[in-house]
One Martini backbone bead per residue (centre of mass of N, CA, C, O) as a GRO file, in nm:
protein
  461
    1MET     BB    1   0.094   0.038   0.017
    2THR     BB    2   0.064   0.358  -0.006
    3LYS     BB    3   0.078   0.640   0.141
    4THR     BB    4  -0.179   0.773   0.021
    5GLN     BB    5  -0.363   0.534   0.084
    6ALA     BB    6  -0.320   0.535   0.383
    7ILE     BB    7  -0.436   0.819   0.433
    8LEU     BB    8  -0.716   0.769   0.315
    9LEU     BB    9  -0.781   0.537   0.513
   10PHE     BB   10  -0.757   0.697   0.768
   11LEU     BB   11  -0.992   0.883   0.715
   12ILE     BB   12  -1.196   0.661   0.721
   13ALA     BB   13  -1.135   0.538   0.998
   14THR     BB   14  -1.220   0.817   1.147
   15LEU     BB   15  -1.509   0.791   1.068
   16TRP     BB   16  -1.579   0.515   1.208
   17ILE     BB   17  -1.519   0.609   1.498
   18ALA     BB   18  -1.755   0.833   1.477
   19GLY     BB   19  -2.002   0.630   1.408
   20CYS     BB   20  -2.125   0.581   1.717
   21VAL     BB   21  -2.311   0.804   1.689
   22PRO     BB   22  -2.632   0.842   1.776
   23LYS     BB   23  -2.995   0.833   1.726
   24ARG     BB   24  -3.229   0.934   1.995
   25VAL     BB   25  -3.398   1.147   1.824
   26SER     BB   26  -3.754   1.195   1.702
   27TRP     BB   27  -3.954   1.423   1.555
   28SER     BB   28  -4.246   1.518   1.469
   29PRO     BB   29  -4.366   1.711   1.228
   30ASP     BB   30  -4.513   1.907   1.453
   31GLY     BB   31  -4.344   1.884   1.734
   32SER     BB   32  -4.512   1.742   1.980
   33GLN     BB   33  -4.319   1.482   1.956
   34ALA     BB   34  -4.086   1.235   2.077
   35ALA     BB   35  -3.859   0.991   2.009
   36ILE     BB   36  -3.700   0.796   2.263
   37ILE     BB   37  -3.374   0.649   2.294
   38GLY     BB   38  -3.303   0.416   2.518
   39GLU     BB   39  -3.162   0.143   2.667
   40LYS     BB   40  -3.459  -0.013   2.678
   41GLY     BB   41  -3.613   0.197   2.479
   42LEU     BB   42  -3.921   0.354   2.408
   43TYR     BB   43  -4.015   0.690   2.416
   44LEU     BB   44  -4.199   0.983   2.511
   45CYS     BB   45  -4.189   1.340   2.424
   46ASP     BB   46  -4.232   1.664   2.481
   47ALA     BB   47  -4.165   2.018   2.470
   48ASP     BB   48  -4.135   1.998   2.805
   49GLY     BB   49  -4.026   1.689   2.900
   50LYS     BB   50  -4.249   1.491   2.901
   51LEU     BB   51  -4.238   1.156   3.009
   52SER     BB   52  -4.284   0.844   2.951
   53SER     BB   53  -4.297   0.542   2.956
   54LEU     BB   54  -4.220   0.243   2.865
   55LEU     BB   55  -4.339   0.130   2.536
   56ALA     BB   56  -4.076  -0.024   2.372
   57PRO     BB   57  -3.883  -0.275   2.396
   58GLY     BB   58  -3.572  -0.277   2.209
   59VAL     BB   59  -3.552  -0.008   2.088
   60SER     BB   60  -3.313   0.170   1.848
   61ALA     BB   61  -3.522   0.298   1.641
   62ALA     BB   62  -3.694   0.591   1.483
   63GLU     BB   63  -3.968   0.697   1.257
   64TRP     BB   64  -4.183   0.918   1.109
   65PHE     BB   65  -4.459   0.974   0.971
   66SER     BB   66  -4.650   1.235   0.816
   67ASP     BB   67  -4.897   1.222   1.032
   68GLY     BB   68  -4.760   1.187   1.343
   69LYS     BB   69  -4.854   0.886   1.453
   70ARG     BB   70  -4.673   0.713   1.301
   71LEU     BB   71  -4.419   0.446   1.325
   72ALA     BB   72  -4.087   0.330   1.274
   73ALA     BB   73  -3.938   0.040   1.431
   74VAL     BB   74  -3.657  -0.086   1.590
   75GLN     BB   75  -3.650  -0.428   1.712
   76GLU     BB   76  -3.496  -0.617   1.964
   77THR     BB   77  -3.414  -0.972   1.975
   78GLU     BB   78  -3.361  -1.279   2.138
   79VAL     BB   79  -3.232  -1.601   2.016
   80ASP     BB   80  -3.194  -1.990   2.034
   81GLN     BB   81  -3.350  -2.070   1.752
   82TRP     BB   82  -3.367  -2.147   1.423
   83ASP     BB   83  -3.669  -2.138   1.369
   84GLU     BB   84  -3.695  -1.824   1.462
   85ILE     BB   85  -3.507  -1.727   1.226
   86ALA     BB   86  -3.636  -1.848   0.978
   87ALA     BB   87  -3.925  -1.710   1.022
   88ALA     BB   88  -3.808  -1.401   1.001
   89LEU     BB   89  -3.686  -1.444   0.729
   90THR     BB   90  -3.616  -1.459   0.415
   91GLU     BB   91  -3.554  -1.683   0.178
   92THR     BB   92  -3.291  -1.546   0.082
   93GLN     BB   93  -3.158  -1.507   0.363
   94ARG     BB   94  -3.168  -1.807   0.444
   95ASP     BB   95  -3.019  -1.947   0.203
   96ALA     BB   96  -2.756  -1.798   0.241
   97LEU     BB   97  -2.693  -1.906   0.536
   98VAL     BB   98  -2.709  -2.205   0.454
   99GLU     BB   99  -2.481  -2.214   0.257
  100ILE     BB  100  -2.254  -2.130   0.448
  101ALA     BB  101  -2.280  -2.361   0.646
  102ARG     BB  102  -2.224  -2.587   0.438
  103GLN     BB  103  -1.940  -2.487   0.366
  104LEU     BB  104  -1.822  -2.486   0.665
  105SER     BB  105  -1.903  -2.821   0.719
  106ALA     BB  106  -1.735  -2.926   0.511
  107ASP     BB  107  -1.515  -3.146   0.603
  108LEU     BB  108  -1.487  -3.121   0.914
  109GLN     BB  109  -1.220  -3.176   1.159
  110SER     BB  110  -1.196  -2.888   1.338
  111ALA     BB  111  -1.204  -2.604   1.526
  112ASP     BB  112  -0.961  -2.476   1.381
  113GLN     BB  113  -1.093  -2.486   1.106
  114TRP     BB  114  -1.336  -2.315   1.161
  115ASN     BB  115  -1.185  -2.061   1.242
  116ASP     BB  116  -1.051  -2.024   0.973
  117ARG     BB  117  -1.298  -1.996   0.793
  118ILE     BB  118  -1.429  -1.760   0.948
  119ASN     BB  119  -1.195  -1.555   0.913
  120LYS     BB  120  -1.200  -1.551   0.590
  121LEU     BB  121  -1.485  -1.429   0.586
  122LYS     BB  122  -1.438  -1.169   0.739
  123GLU     BB  123  -1.219  -1.060   0.551
  124ARG     BB  124  -1.456  -1.060   0.311
  125ASP     BB  125  -1.728  -0.957   0.444
  126LEU     BB  126  -1.959  -1.223   0.472
  127VAL     BB  127  -1.961  -1.198   0.797
  128SER     BB  128  -2.103  -1.174   1.118
  129PRO     BB  129  -2.125  -1.254   1.438
  130ASN     BB  130  -2.444  -1.298   1.428
  131GLU     BB  131  -2.422  -1.498   1.182
  132VAL     BB  132  -2.265  -1.707   1.318
  133ALA     BB  133  -2.453  -1.775   1.546
  134ALA     BB  134  -2.678  -1.878   1.345
  135ILE     BB  135  -2.513  -2.101   1.216
  136LYS     BB  136  -2.480  -2.267   1.473
  137LEU     BB  137  -2.782  -2.324   1.523
  138TYR     BB  138  -2.832  -2.472   1.251
  139LEU     BB  139  -2.622  -2.704   1.307
  140ARG     BB  140  -2.762  -2.794   1.574
  141ASP     BB  141  -3.080  -2.820   1.490
  142THR     BB  142  -2.995  -3.015   1.225
  143GLU     BB  143  -2.763  -3.212   1.275
  144ALA     BB  144  -2.497  -3.174   1.159
  145PRO     BB  145  -2.257  -3.338   1.027
  146ASN     BB  146  -1.920  -3.331   1.122
  147VAL     BB  147  -1.947  -3.144   1.391
  148PRO     BB  148  -1.782  -3.047   1.622
  149ALA     BB  149  -1.871  -3.001   1.953
  150GLU     BB  150  -1.703  -2.736   2.012
  151VAL     BB  151  -1.849  -2.551   1.816
  152LEU     BB  152  -2.154  -2.596   1.951
  153ALA     BB  153  -2.087  -2.478   2.214
  154ASP     BB  154  -2.229  -2.238   2.357
  155PRO     BB  155  -2.416  -2.062   2.192
  156SER     BB  156  -2.516  -1.776   2.087
  157LYS     BB  157  -2.712  -1.544   2.076
  158VAL     BB  158  -2.969  -1.388   1.863
  159THR     BB  159  -3.013  -1.084   1.691
  160LEU     BB  160  -3.302  -0.941   1.607
  161HIS     BB  161  -3.401  -0.698   1.344
  162ALA     BB  162  -3.712  -0.528   1.362
  163VAL     BB  163  -3.956  -0.384   1.159
  164ARG     BB  164  -4.218  -0.175   1.306
  165ILE     BB  165  -4.551  -0.063   1.312
  166GLY     BB  166  -4.688   0.225   1.477
  167GLU     BB  167  -4.917   0.388   1.725
  168ALA     BB  168  -4.947   0.704   1.876
  169THR     BB  169  -5.169   0.675   2.181
  170ASP     BB  170  -5.171   0.782   2.491
  171ASP     BB  171  -4.887   0.673   2.564
  172LYS     BB  172  -4.910   0.450   2.317
  173ILE     BB  173  -4.754   0.157   2.169
  174ALA     BB  174  -4.843  -0.054   1.875
  175LEU     BB  175  -4.666  -0.321   1.737
  176ASP     BB  176  -4.645  -0.472   1.463
  177THR     BB  177  -4.560  -0.675   1.239
  178ALA     BB  178  -4.300  -0.754   1.071
  179VAL     BB  179  -4.162  -0.622   0.764
  180TRP     BB  180  -3.853  -0.660   0.874
  181THR     BB  181  -3.557  -0.889   0.897
  182GLY     BB  182  -3.239  -0.903   1.065
  183LEU     BB  183  -2.887  -0.957   1.176
  184ASN     BB  184  -2.826  -0.648   1.154
  185GLN     BB  185  -2.772  -0.344   1.192
  186VAL     BB  186  -2.957  -0.033   1.174
  187PHE     BB  187  -2.969   0.212   0.920
  188GLY     BB  188  -3.099   0.475   0.756
  189LEU     BB  189  -3.397   0.530   0.823
  190ARG     BB  190  -3.651   0.589   0.567
  191ILE     BB  191  -3.937   0.786   0.460
  192ALA     BB  192  -4.152   0.839   0.236
  193SER     BB  193  -4.375   1.099   0.164
  194HIS     BB  194  -4.614   0.873   0.092
  195ASP     BB  195  -4.572   0.623   0.306
  196LYS     BB  196  -4.526   0.334   0.113
  197ALA     BB  197  -4.207   0.363   0.184
  198MET     BB  198  -3.881   0.232   0.270
  199ILE     BB  199  -3.546   0.265   0.399
  200LEU     BB  200  -3.239   0.065   0.460
  201THR     BB  201  -2.952  -0.015   0.645
  202THR     BB  202  -2.731  -0.306   0.665
  203GLY     BB  203  -2.470  -0.416   0.908
  204ASN     BB  204  -2.082  -0.417   0.980
  205PRO     BB  205  -1.895  -0.141   0.958
  206PHE     BB  206  -1.714  -0.165   1.243
  207GLY     BB  207  -1.530  -0.429   1.266
  208GLN     BB  208  -1.287  -0.303   1.078
  209ASP     BB  209  -1.006  -0.165   1.033
  210ASN     BB  210  -0.934  -0.050   0.711
  211GLU     BB  211  -1.228  -0.175   0.612
  212GLN     BB  212  -1.464  -0.262   0.418
  213ARG     BB  213  -1.819  -0.301   0.453
  214ILE     BB  214  -2.091  -0.468   0.410
  215VAL     BB  215  -2.382  -0.284   0.287
  216GLU     BB  216  -2.731  -0.292   0.280
  217LEU     BB  217  -2.996  -0.195   0.062
  218TRP     BB  218  -3.338  -0.147   0.146
  219LEU     BB  219  -3.676  -0.213   0.033
  220ILE     BB  220  -3.989  -0.119   0.176
  221ALA     BB  221  -4.340  -0.240   0.122
  222PRO     BB  222  -4.581  -0.343   0.313
  223ASP     BB  223  -4.846  -0.336   0.073
  224GLN     BB  224  -4.639  -0.501  -0.115
  225GLN     BB  225  -4.493  -0.652  -0.403
  226PRO     BB  226  -4.227  -0.673  -0.268
  227GLN     BB  227  -4.185  -0.606   0.070
  228ALA     BB  228  -3.869  -0.700   0.022
  229GLN     BB  229  -3.556  -0.554  -0.100
  230VAL     BB  230  -3.250  -0.539  -0.271
  231LEU     BB  231  -3.071  -0.275  -0.415
  232GLU     BB  232  -2.794  -0.304  -0.254
  233LYS     BB  233  -2.480  -0.459  -0.144
  234SER     BB  234  -2.312  -0.174  -0.140
  235THR     BB  235  -2.303   0.094   0.099
  236ALA     BB  236  -2.384   0.355   0.256
  237LEU     BB  237  -2.565   0.443   0.545
  238TYR     BB  238  -2.704   0.743   0.428
  239PRO     BB  239  -2.981   0.769   0.268
  240ASP     BB  240  -3.242   0.889   0.035
  241TRP     BB  241  -3.516   1.074  -0.064
  242THR     BB  242  -3.685   1.217  -0.262
  243ALA     BB  243  -3.936   1.445  -0.230
  244ASP     BB  244  -4.153   1.253  -0.404
  245GLY     BB  245  -4.063   0.932  -0.360
  246THR     BB  246  -3.911   0.789  -0.624
  247ASN     BB  247  -3.615   0.820  -0.513
  248VAL     BB  248  -3.293   0.684  -0.449
  249VAL     BB  249  -3.017   0.814  -0.263
  250TYR     BB  250  -2.667   0.707  -0.295
  251CYS     BB  251  -2.361   0.543  -0.194
  252LYS     BB  252  -2.122   0.366  -0.400
  253PRO     BB  253  -1.901   0.184  -0.516
  254ALA     BB  254  -1.717   0.170  -0.814
  255GLU     BB  255  -1.664  -0.115  -0.723
  256ASN     BB  256  -1.669  -0.452  -0.684
  257MET     BB  257  -1.685  -0.586  -0.357
  258ASP     BB  258  -1.711  -0.910  -0.421
  259ALA     BB  259  -1.399  -0.901  -0.522
  260GLY     BB  260  -1.226  -0.754  -0.284
  261ASN     BB  261  -1.233  -0.463  -0.296
  262ASN     BB  262  -1.072  -0.133  -0.177
  263THR     BB  263  -1.209   0.119  -0.249
  264LEU     BB  264  -1.178   0.501  -0.275
  265VAL     BB  265  -1.434   0.509  -0.454
  266SER     BB  266  -1.745   0.682  -0.528
  267LEU     BB  267  -2.101   0.693  -0.588
  268LEU     BB  268  -2.353   0.914  -0.680
  269VAL     BB  269  -2.689   0.786  -0.674
  270SER     BB  270  -2.996   0.722  -0.877
  271ARG     BB  271  -3.312   0.540  -0.800
  272ALA     BB  272  -3.594   0.420  -0.940
  273VAL     BB  273  -3.892   0.285  -0.741
  274CYS     BB  274  -4.137   0.500  -0.778
  275ASP     BB  275  -4.410   0.660  -0.785
  276THR     BB  276  -4.596   0.924  -0.682
  277GLU     BB  277  -4.799   0.711  -0.516
  278GLY     BB  278  -4.593   0.462  -0.428
  279GLN     BB  279  -4.560   0.263  -0.657
  280LEU     BB  280  -4.400   0.020  -0.770
  281LEU     BB  281  -4.194  -0.073  -1.000
  282ALA     BB  282  -4.171  -0.328  -1.215
  283GLU     BB  283  -3.874  -0.199  -1.285
  284ASN     BB  284  -3.591  -0.100  -1.210
  285ALA     BB  285  -3.399   0.142  -1.280
  286GLN     BB  286  -3.139   0.276  -1.365
  287VAL     BB  287  -2.856   0.380  -1.252
  288LYS     BB  288  -2.772   0.718  -1.164
  289GLU     BB  289  -2.491   0.909  -1.218
  290LEU     BB  290  -2.372   1.207  -1.030
  291ALA     BB  291  -2.099   1.133  -0.856
  292GLY     BB  292  -1.774   1.165  -0.730
  293LEU     BB  293  -1.608   1.003  -0.442
  294MET     BB  294  -1.509   0.945  -0.140
  295MET     BB  295  -1.492   0.654   0.042
  296SER     BB  296  -1.776   0.611   0.281
  297ASP     BB  297  -1.994   0.484   0.507
  298LEU     BB  298  -2.051   0.806   0.619
  299THR     BB  299  -2.241   0.893   0.389
  300ARG     BB  300  -2.472   1.165   0.362
  301VAL     BB  301  -2.804   1.200   0.244
  302CYS     BB  302  -2.994   1.508   0.125
  303CYS     BB  303  -3.306   1.593   0.002
  304LEU     BB  304  -3.440   1.861  -0.158
  305ARG     BB  305  -3.716   2.047  -0.276
  306ASP     BB  306  -3.530   2.183  -0.512
  307GLY     BB  307  -3.324   1.920  -0.586
  308ARG     BB  308  -3.110   1.915  -0.401
  309ILE     BB  309  -2.801   1.756  -0.302
  310LEU     BB  310  -2.666   1.646   0.000
  311PHE     BB  311  -2.306   1.587   0.094
  312ASN     BB  312  -2.047   1.413   0.236
  313SER     BB  313  -1.682   1.487   0.209
  314ASN     BB  314  -1.382   1.453   0.092
  315GLU     BB  315  -1.125   1.657  -0.039
  316VAL     BB  316  -1.004   1.527  -0.356
  317GLN     BB  317  -0.719   1.582  -0.571
  318LEU     BB  318  -0.629   1.440  -0.867
  319PRO     BB  319  -0.335   1.452  -0.825
  320THR     BB  320  -0.141   1.373  -0.508
  321THR     BB  321  -0.023   1.436  -0.196
  322PRO     BB  322  -0.016   1.362   0.131
  323ASP     BB  323   0.007   1.675   0.219
  324ASP     BB  324  -0.264   1.755   0.043
  325VAL     BB  325  -0.465   1.634   0.206
  326ASN     BB  326  -0.795   1.674   0.313
  327GLU     BB  327  -0.928   1.605   0.635
  328LYS     BB  328  -1.190   1.744   0.579
  329ASN     BB  329  -1.529   1.716   0.624
  330LEU     BB  330  -1.757   1.804   0.380
  331LEU     BB  331  -2.007   2.009   0.210
  332PHE     BB  332  -2.231   1.927  -0.051
  333SER     BB  333  -2.378   1.994  -0.381
  334ILE     BB  334  -2.651   1.884  -0.617
  335ASN     BB  335  -2.831   1.931  -0.942
  336PRO     BB  336  -2.964   1.726  -1.166
  337GLY     BB  337  -3.190   1.934  -1.306
  338LYS     BB  338  -2.938   2.070  -1.384
  339ARG     BB  339  -2.625   2.160  -1.377
  340ALA     BB  340  -2.410   1.896  -1.271
  341THR     BB  341  -2.260   2.067  -1.011
  342VAL     BB  342  -2.036   2.064  -0.764
  343ALA     BB  343  -2.088   2.221  -0.452
  344ARG     BB  344  -1.936   2.418  -0.214
  345LEU     BB  345  -2.049   2.509   0.123
  346VAL     BB  346  -1.765   2.548   0.242
  347PRO     BB  347  -1.569   2.763   0.332
  348ARG     BB  348  -1.230   2.805   0.385
  349SER     BB  349  -1.266   3.004   0.631
  350GLN     BB  350  -1.447   2.758   0.799
  351GLU     BB  351  -1.281   2.494   0.846
  352SER     BB  352  -1.166   2.545   1.146
  353ASN     BB  353  -1.478   2.491   1.261
  354LEU     BB  354  -1.461   2.206   1.219
  355GLY     BB  355  -1.496   1.864   1.255
  356ASP     BB  356  -1.538   1.494   1.250
  357ALA     BB  357  -1.893   1.497   1.192
  358MET     BB  358  -2.056   1.572   0.922
  359TRP     BB  359  -2.248   1.306   0.895
  360THR     BB  360  -2.461   1.443   1.118
  361PHE     BB  361  -2.626   1.614   0.938
  362ALA     BB  362  -2.901   1.844   0.960
  363VAL     BB  363  -3.192   1.960   0.820
  364SER     BB  364  -3.398   2.213   0.821
  365PRO     BB  365  -3.726   2.244   0.733
  366ASP     BB  366  -3.649   2.516   0.564
  367GLU     BB  367  -3.351   2.479   0.434
  368LYS     BB  368  -3.117   2.678   0.575
  369HIS     BB  369  -3.000   2.462   0.779
  370VAL     BB  370  -2.730   2.303   0.950
  371ALA     BB  371  -2.652   2.039   1.172
  372PHE     BB  372  -2.350   1.946   1.374
  373LEU     BB  373  -2.075   1.782   1.476
  374GLY     BB  374  -1.793   1.843   1.660
  375GLU     BB  375  -1.563   1.872   1.861
  376LYS     BB  376  -1.659   1.700   2.143
  377GLY     BB  377  -1.971   1.752   2.056
  378ARG     BB  378  -2.002   2.008   1.932
  379VAL     BB  379  -2.255   2.226   1.827
  380LEU     BB  380  -2.328   2.309   1.479
  381VAL     BB  381  -2.418   2.585   1.263
  382MET     BB  382  -2.521   2.629   0.907
  383ASP     BB  383  -2.538   2.830   0.652
  384ILE     BB  384  -2.627   2.757   0.323
  385ALA     BB  385  -2.595   3.018   0.162
  386ASP     BB  386  -2.285   3.122   0.322
  387GLY     BB  387  -2.139   2.898   0.540
  388ASN     BB  388  -2.180   2.980   0.822
  389VAL     BB  389  -2.020   2.905   1.133
  390ARG     BB  390  -2.168   2.802   1.455
  391SER     BB  391  -2.185   2.780   1.792
  392VAL     BB  392  -2.457   2.636   2.023
  393GLN     BB  393  -2.291   2.548   2.250
  394THR     BB  394  -2.154   2.527   2.517
  395LYS     BB  395  -1.826   2.552   2.636
  396GLU     BB  396  -1.839   2.280   2.722
  397ASP     BB  397  -1.659   1.978   2.691
  398SER     BB  398  -1.786   1.654   2.563
  399ASP     BB  399  -1.847   1.294   2.525
  400ALA     BB  400  -2.103   1.281   2.676
  401GLY     BB  401  -2.394   1.196   2.532
  402ARG     BB  402  -2.378   1.153   2.231
  403THR     BB  403  -2.578   1.313   1.959
  404GLN     BB  404  -2.773   1.361   1.710
  405PRO     BB  405  -2.893   1.637   1.568
  406VAL     BB  406  -3.225   1.780   1.585
  407TRP     BB  407  -3.529   1.897   1.449
  408ARG     BB  408  -3.838   2.037   1.546
  409ASN     BB  409  -3.788   2.302   1.373
  410ALA     BB  410  -3.671   2.583   1.212
  411ASP     BB  411  -3.561   2.690   1.509
  412GLU     BB  412  -3.538   2.415   1.664
  413LEU     BB  413  -3.290   2.254   1.847
  414CYS     BB  414  -3.172   1.913   1.929
  415PHE     BB  415  -2.951   1.830   2.207
  416THR     BB  416  -2.658   1.755   2.356
  417GLU     BB  417  -2.518   1.861   2.682
  418PRO     BB  418  -2.340   1.977   2.914
  419VAL     BB  419  -2.355   2.033   3.236
  420PRO     BB  420  -2.323   2.287   3.411
  421ASP     BB  421  -2.133   2.344   3.677
  422ASP     BB  422  -2.366   2.516   3.850
  423GLN     BB  423  -2.569   2.225   3.797
  424LYS     BB  424  -2.422   2.017   3.936
  425VAL     BB  425  -2.453   1.692   4.074
  426GLU     BB  426  -2.399   1.447   4.280
  427GLY     BB  427  -2.458   1.177   4.068
  428GLY     BB  428  -2.543   1.315   3.815
  429PRO     BB  429  -2.563   1.420   3.521
  430LYS     BB  430  -2.354   1.510   3.244
  431SER     BB  431  -2.606   1.547   3.069
  432ARG     BB  432  -2.842   1.706   2.835
  433LEU     BB  433  -3.156   1.782   2.693
  434VAL     BB  434  -3.208   2.019   2.439
  435LEU     BB  435  -3.363   2.332   2.349
  436LEU     BB  436  -3.301   2.563   2.066
  437ASN     BB  437  -3.304   2.885   1.954
  438VAL     BB  438  -3.100   2.968   1.675
  439THR     BB  439  -3.196   3.260   1.614
  440THR     BB  440  -3.155   3.378   1.930
  441GLU     BB  441  -3.014   3.202   2.169
  442GLU     BB  442  -3.220   3.231   2.439
  443ASP     BB  443  -3.405   2.957   2.416
  444ARG     BB  444  -3.294   2.736   2.670
  445ARG     BB  445  -3.416   2.401   2.727
  446SER     BB  446  -3.463   2.148   2.940
  447LEU     BB  447  -3.587   1.807   2.922
  448SER     BB  448  -3.416   1.605   3.147
  449ASP     BB  449  -3.434   1.675   3.448
  450LYS     BB  450  -3.700   1.477   3.533
  451TRP     BB  451  -3.578   1.223   3.465
  452PRO     BB  452  -3.506   0.921   3.522
  453ALA     BB  453  -3.224   0.747   3.578
  454GLU     BB  454  -3.258   0.501   3.368
  455VAL     BB  455  -3.255   0.708   3.129
  456VAL     BB  456  -3.018   0.890   3.167
  457GLU     BB  457  -2.791   0.672   3.175
  458GLY     BB  458  -2.843   0.554   2.878
  459LEU     BB  459  -2.857   0.834   2.722
  460LEU     BB  460  -2.633   1.065   2.872
  461ASN     BB  461  -2.381   0.869   3.003
   0.00000   0.00000   0.00000
């Protein structure tokens, strides 16, 4: 590997490290209530900080439908029987796992040989730890021949990640039957504006440093057939819908990842999947390439109503020397409906104000500002029109309770910040969840001051 490649991969690895910052808050479209993701599951909160009881255990992510009443929630459950796993997965998912299990167990002579085969699959990004646990349960429960007993001894439980739709009424949420289930963590859950379909990414992207991980992009249409299908086998984590809900825009490697390539280049692409009424197209249209950029699992896409597409990327001009590589992750836009030219949204004079997590950017509902995390969790707001960046967090820096900033409305931003020194109490929370009017920066109110310790500990500490 050359020095230049090493530096570029180092930048990607740095983004991976930052990728553990979760999204723990999601406001309904009218701003009346927020889904709060605590350590134990899903709660609801109003704009004054009134928190419900635990409404749905095991929920790790949630997004609202446009009606502000229904939401899609990712709920995690543990199982220890292959029959439960097989019943939850699609036929394609199940068959792929069984095929890997058969290949792993063919002519197996020892536990050391098993471990060697598993390690080779992991190096090629073909299995995650949770999938290995599922394979072991399959081999155990189907009484696969010639599998050493020590391989199947004390298998780990398997975590199922299921997307369920529920309606929030009177501080209650009833989650329906799963519309999709997978074996890996879910990222990038997004619902189309017509509410007829959603997308998500799933995989194990942070498994190994300096190596790309396979992340799948799924299209889910709960009331149509097929109900769930894979759109892309390898993508970045955070895709988006176009404003009319017809196209999915995402980043994918420029080369075939199944061939074992570790490409440094990716493509911003758009794929037509629905009509304007939300009905799935009979055949997916060809992928339209929009722009080339540096490969990162943490590329986020946001499609604006005026047709512009925002995305984050490192700015690299080739050919280059290692010393000339720009380490800052910046924000760019492109408008495919006009002359498709990539525009840099961050002036060079503002680069010093940026941190290491531009991928956390969230666009305000009026599409005038973006908020994102800077260094040590400091929250920054940028004016899209002129690129001016300012900090809206208190002066104290802390890594405690970092979460992605989210907008309640065009003026109010919701984020976590360290509790000010003069308000700290012994044994109390290190961080708090606040709402701030970013226009005046005067109306700052804490939502979490009266929350029970079990919620605060898992969410903010």
